[in-house]
C-alpha positions as CSV (number, residue, x, y, z in Angstrom):
1,X,214.7,151.4,144.4
2,X,212.2,154.0,145.4
3,X,211.1,155.2,142.0
4,X,207.7,153.8,142.3
5,X,207.0,155.1,145.8
6,X,203.9,157.3,146.1
7,X,204.9,160.6,147.7
8,X,202.5,163.2,146.4
9,X,198.7,163.9,146.5
10,X,198.6,163.7,142.7
11,X,200.1,160.2,142.7
12,X,197.5,159.2,145.3
13,X,194.7,160.2,142.9
14,X,196.4,158.8,139.9
15,X,196.6,155.4,141.6
16,X,192.9,155.7,142.8
17,X,193.9,155.8,146.5
18,X,192.0,159.0,147.3
19,X,189.2,160.8,145.6
20,X,189.9,164.0,143.6
21,X,187.1,165.7,145.6
22,X,189.1,165.2,148.8
23,X,192.3,166.8,147.4
24,X,191.8,170.3,148.8
25,X,191.1,169.0,152.3
26,X,194.0,166.5,152.1
27,X,196.3,169.2,151.1
28,X,196.0,170.6,154.6
29,X,196.9,167.1,156.0
30,X,200.1,166.7,153.9
31,X,201.3,170.2,154.7
32,X,202.0,168.8,158.1
33,X,202.3,165.1,157.8
34,X,204.5,163.5,155.0
35,X,203.3,160.9,152.5
36,X,205.3,157.8,151.4
37,X,203.9,154.5,150.3
38,X,206.3,152.0,148.8
39,X,205.3,150.1,145.7
40,X,205.3,146.9,147.7
41,X,202.7,148.3,150.1
42,X,200.8,149.9,147.2
43,X,200.4,146.6,145.4
44,X,199.1,145.1,148.6
45,X,196.2,147.5,149.0
46,X,192.8,146.2,148.1
47,X,191.2,149.3,146.6
48,X,187.7,147.7,146.6
49,X,187.9,147.4,150.4
50,X,187.2,150.6,152.3
51,X,188.6,149.0,155.4
52,X,191.8,147.7,153.8
53,X,194.4,147.5,156.7
54,X,197.3,148.6,154.5
55,X,195.6,151.7,153.1
56,X,194.5,152.7,156.6
57,X,198.1,152.7,157.8
58,X,199.6,154.8,155.0
59,X,197.0,156.7,153.0
60,X,196.3,160.2,154.4
61,X,192.8,160.8,155.7
62,X,190.9,164.0,156.5
63,X,190.4,162.7,160.1
64,X,194.0,163.6,160.7
65,X,192.8,167.2,160.8
66,X,190.8,166.5,163.9
67,X,193.3,167.5,166.7
68,X,192.2,166.5,170.2
69,X,193.1,168.8,173.1
70,X,195.0,165.9,174.7
71,X,197.3,165.4,171.7
72,X,200.8,166.7,171.4
73,X,203.5,167.5,168.8
74,X,206.0,165.5,171.0
75,X,203.7,162.9,172.7
76,X,206.5,160.8,174.4
77,X,208.9,163.6,175.3
78,X,211.7,163.0,172.8
79,X,212.7,166.7,173.0
80,X,213.0,166.7,176.7
81,X,215.6,163.8,176.6
82,X,217.5,164.9,173.5
83,X,221.0,165.4,174.9
84,X,222.8,166.2,171.6
85,X,221.2,166.2,168.2
86,X,220.6,162.6,167.2
87,X,220.7,161.1,170.7
88,X,217.7,160.7,173.0
89,X,218.8,159.4,176.5
90,X,215.6,158.6,178.4
91,X,216.6,155.5,180.3
92,X,219.9,155.1,182.3
93,X,221.3,152.1,180.5
94,X,220.3,152.8,176.9
95,X,219.8,155.6,174.4
96,X,218.2,156.2,171.0
97,X,220.5,157.0,168.1
98,X,218.6,158.8,165.4
99,X,220.8,159.4,162.4
100,X,218.0,160.3,160.0
101,X,214.3,161.2,160.0
102,X,213.4,159.5,156.7
103,X,211.3,156.4,156.2
104,X,210.3,154.3,153.2
105,X,206.7,154.6,154.4
106,X,205.0,157.1,156.7
107,X,202.5,155.7,159.1
108,X,199.5,158.0,159.7
109,X,199.6,157.1,163.4
110,X,203.3,157.7,164.0
111,X,204.2,159.4,167.2
112,X,207.0,161.3,165.3
113,X,204.7,162.1,162.4
114,X,205.5,165.8,162.6
115,X,209.2,165.2,162.5
116,X,209.8,162.4,160.0
117,X,210.0,163.1,156.3
118,X,212.5,165.9,156.5
119,X,215.8,164.9,154.8
120,X,217.4,168.1,156.2
121,X,217.2,166.6,159.7
122,X,219.7,163.9,158.7
123,X,222.7,164.3,160.9
124,X,225.7,166.2,159.4
125,X,229.2,164.8,159.8
126,X,229.8,167.1,162.7
127,X,226.5,166.2,164.4
128,X,227.3,162.5,163.9
129,X,230.7,163.0,165.7
130,X,228.9,164.8,168.5
131,X,226.5,161.9,168.8
132,X,229.2,159.2,168.9
133,X,231.2,161.3,171.4
134,X,228.2,161.5,173.7
135,X,227.7,157.8,173.6
136,X,231.4,157.1,174.1
137,X,231.5,159.5,177.1
138,X,228.6,158.0,178.9
139,X,229.7,154.6,180.1
140,X,226.3,153.8,181.6
141,X,225.0,153.3,178.1
142,X,224.9,149.5,177.6
143,X,222.5,149.4,174.6
144,X,222.1,151.7,171.6
145,X,218.9,151.7,169.7
146,X,219.1,152.9,166.1
147,X,215.8,154.4,165.0
148,X,214.5,157.4,163.2
149,X,213.3,157.5,160.6
150,X,214.2,154.0,159.5
151,X,217.9,153.1,159.8
152,X,217.6,150.3,157.1
153,X,216.8,152.9,154.5
154,X,220.5,153.9,154.7
155,X,222.9,152.5,152.1
156,X,224.6,149.4,153.6
157,X,228.0,150.9,153.4
158,X,226.9,153.9,155.6
159,X,225.0,151.7,158.0
160,X,228.1,149.5,158.4
161,X,230.1,152.6,159.3
162,X,227.6,153.5,162.0
163,X,227.5,150.0,163.4
164,X,231.3,149.7,163.4
165,X,231.5,153.0,165.4
166,X,229.1,151.7,168.0
167,X,230.9,148.3,168.0
168,X,234.2,150.0,168.9
169,X,232.7,151.6,172.1
170,X,233.6,149.1,174.8
171,X,230.7,149.8,177.1
172,X,228.1,149.5,174.4
173,X,227.3,145.7,174.4
174,X,224.1,145.6,172.5
175,X,222.9,147.3,169.3
176,X,219.2,147.4,168.4
177,X,217.6,148.5,165.2
178,X,214.0,149.5,164.8
179,X,212.6,149.1,161.3
180,X,209.7,148.5,158.9
181,X,211.9,147.8,155.9
182,X,211.8,144.0,155.8
183,X,208.0,144.3,155.6
184,X,207.5,147.4,153.4
185,X,210.5,147.3,151.1
186,X,211.8,143.8,151.3
187,X,214.3,144.2,148.4
188,X,216.6,146.2,150.6
189,X,217.3,143.2,152.7
190,X,220.0,141.7,150.5
191,X,223.4,140.1,151.2
192,X,225.1,143.5,151.5
193,X,222.6,144.7,154.1
194,X,222.9,141.5,156.1
195,X,226.7,141.9,156.1
196,X,226.4,145.5,157.2
197,X,224.4,144.4,160.2
198,X,227.0,141.9,161.4
199,X,229.6,142.8,164.1
200,X,231.2,141.4,167.1
201,X,228.4,142.4,169.4
202,X,224.7,141.2,169.3
203,X,222.6,143.2,166.8
204,X,218.9,142.8,167.3
205,X,216.4,143.8,164.7
206,X,212.9,144.9,165.9
207,X,210.3,144.7,163.2
208,X,207.3,146.9,163.2
209,X,204.2,145.2,161.7
210,X,200.5,145.7,162.5
211,X,198.6,143.3,160.4
212,X,199.1,139.7,159.2
213,X,198.5,140.9,155.6
214,X,201.9,142.6,155.7
215,X,203.6,139.2,155.7
216,X,203.9,138.7,152.0
217,X,206.3,136.1,150.4
218,X,208.9,138.9,149.9
219,X,208.6,140.0,153.5
220,X,208.9,136.4,154.8
221,X,212.0,135.9,152.7
222,X,213.6,139.1,154.0
223,X,212.9,138.2,157.6
224,X,214.4,134.7,157.0
225,X,217.5,136.2,155.5
226,X,218.1,138.1,158.7
227,X,217.3,135.3,161.1
228,X,219.3,132.7,159.0
229,X,222.3,135.1,159.3
230,X,222.1,134.8,163.1
231,X,220.4,138.2,163.7
232,X,217.7,137.8,166.4
233,X,214.4,139.5,165.6
234,X,211.7,140.8,167.9
235,X,208.5,142.6,167.1
236,X,206.6,145.7,167.9
237,X,203.0,146.5,167.0
238,X,200.7,149.5,167.6
239,X,197.2,148.7,168.7
240,X,195.0,150.4,166.1
241,X,191.3,150.9,166.2
242,X,189.3,149.0,163.5
243,X,192.6,147.6,162.2
244,X,194.0,145.1,164.6
245,X,191.9,145.5,167.7
246,X,190.1,142.2,167.5
247,X,191.4,138.9,168.8
248,X,191.3,137.1,165.4
249,X,193.6,139.7,163.7
250,X,195.9,140.2,166.7
251,X,196.4,136.5,167.3
252,X,197.0,135.8,163.6
253,X,199.6,138.6,163.6
254,X,201.4,137.2,166.7
255,X,201.4,133.7,165.2
256,X,202.9,135.2,162.0
257,X,205.7,136.6,164.0
258,X,206.4,133.3,165.8
259,X,206.1,131.3,162.5
260,X,208.8,133.6,161.0
261,X,211.1,133.2,164.1
262,X,210.3,136.7,165.4
263,X,209.5,137.0,169.1
264,X,206.5,139.3,169.9
265,X,208.0,142.1,172.1
266,X,205.8,145.2,172.5
267,X,202.1,145.9,171.8
268,X,202.0,149.7,172.0
269,X,199.0,151.6,173.1
270,X,198.4,154.5,170.7
271,X,200.4,157.6,171.5
272,X,198.8,161.0,171.8
273,X,200.2,162.3,168.5
274,X,198.3,165.0,166.7
275,X,195.5,163.8,164.4
276,X,195.5,160.2,165.6
277,X,192.4,160.0,167.8
278,X,190.6,157.8,165.2
279,X,193.4,155.2,165.6
280,X,193.3,154.9,169.4
281,X,191.5,152.3,171.4
282,X,190.8,152.7,175.1
283,X,193.3,151.0,177.6
284,X,190.4,148.9,178.8
285,X,189.9,147.5,175.3
286,X,193.6,146.7,175.0
287,X,193.6,144.9,178.4
288,X,190.5,142.9,177.3
289,X,192.4,141.8,174.1
290,X,195.5,140.8,176.1
291,X,193.3,138.7,178.4
292,X,191.9,136.9,175.3
293,X,195.3,136.5,173.9
294,X,196.7,135.0,177.1
295,X,193.8,132.6,177.5
296,X,193.8,131.3,174.0
297,X,197.3,131.3,172.6
298,X,200.8,130.1,173.4
299,X,203.0,132.0,175.8
300,X,205.4,132.6,172.9
301,X,202.7,134.7,171.2
302,X,202.3,137.2,174.1
303,X,203.7,140.7,173.6
304,X,203.9,143.1,176.6
305,X,201.2,145.7,176.3
306,X,202.8,149.1,177.1
307,X,202.0,152.8,177.4
308,X,204.6,155.4,176.7
309,X,203.7,158.0,179.4
310,X,203.2,161.5,177.9
311,X,205.9,163.9,178.9
312,X,208.9,161.7,178.5
313,X,208.4,159.5,181.6
314,X,209.0,156.2,179.7
315,X,207.1,153.0,179.0
316,X,205.2,151.0,181.5
317,X,203.4,147.7,181.1
318,X,199.6,148.2,181.3
319,X,198.3,144.7,180.7
320,X,195.5,143.2,182.9
321,X,196.2,142.1,186.4
322,X,195.3,138.6,187.4
323,X,196.0,138.9,191.1
324,X,194.9,141.0,194.0
325,X,194.9,140.8,197.8
326,X,191.8,139.2,199.4
327,X,191.5,139.9,203.2
328,X,188.0,138.4,203.5
329,X,189.2,134.9,204.1
330,X,192.2,135.3,206.4
331,X,193.4,132.0,207.7
332,X,193.9,131.0,211.4
333,X,197.2,132.9,211.4
334,X,195.3,136.0,210.3
335,X,197.2,136.1,207.0
336,X,195.5,137.4,203.9
337,X,195.3,135.5,200.7
338,X,195.7,136.5,197.1
339,X,192.8,136.1,194.7
340,X,194.1,134.8,191.4
341,X,192.2,134.7,188.2
342,X,192.9,131.9,185.7
343,X,192.8,132.3,181.9
344,X,189.1,131.2,181.8
345,X,188.1,133.8,184.3
346,X,187.8,131.5,187.3
347,X,189.2,132.8,190.6
348,X,191.4,130.9,193.1
349,X,192.9,131.6,196.5
350,X,196.7,131.6,196.9
351,X,198.4,132.0,200.4
């Protein structure tokens, strides 16, 4: 299934994705950050377009060697909240379960880019037992989020075993899976995989996609297979400079999600991962885009714009505010009013 994946610098040059003159510099990049581009994504790249949104996401670039002083190896504090290997317990009612650190593709902006791509980090049998024991022993855990790496790169038989183990824990009522597989390697979403995802408890699949170009016929078919099987899907997107940070692209992407029965969930502000400065917008730019999206497109198309606070302090919504106190026009009861902005930019008083 992965035979045609591009995983080396030499295969990048053989497929005309990078110049041979850049090899020595790019070698320094791949020493730290893994390469993997599925054949499905490779076939989608327009090599005549220097701004191709697929190539930008997966083909290594020398800009990744530019490390800003504000960037970190662990930008969202995974290490701080790792309780046992494979479990990150940051929030009271939910935890991450990370059985592997391997993905079908490696995003150049990934906040775990220095950790993914290492098969040796896949949990051993003993480490898996420790992880399940921790989840079983902590009754406050209501939701388990399988992530990684990409859980859907696992063989369906193994994935089914993991889901069955979680399903058997009484206090775990929701299972969530974060993945790019339906988009980047759609063939994996077959009947066996769909069966593996089914259990007595709700299993939600969160699809990571960043550009409408990713919704190929195969990707649409894979998403439909999941939704038709009764598996709810939500989306998450990373706001990326010169890739999806314009209202035309962002709105088209959100409509792609809705058209394919996937509810937009999160729009992530770029994390402070090493070598990703060229991908990050400013928060003000993100808020401006969210205002445009709110004003012009259906409420169903609205994700929550979030920032993962560096240091492991969790996600917070950072979208624009439409309301503020206005004390200038206090009424006869000396009560202040709110000043509320509508989607056109007009302002209105509200008691």
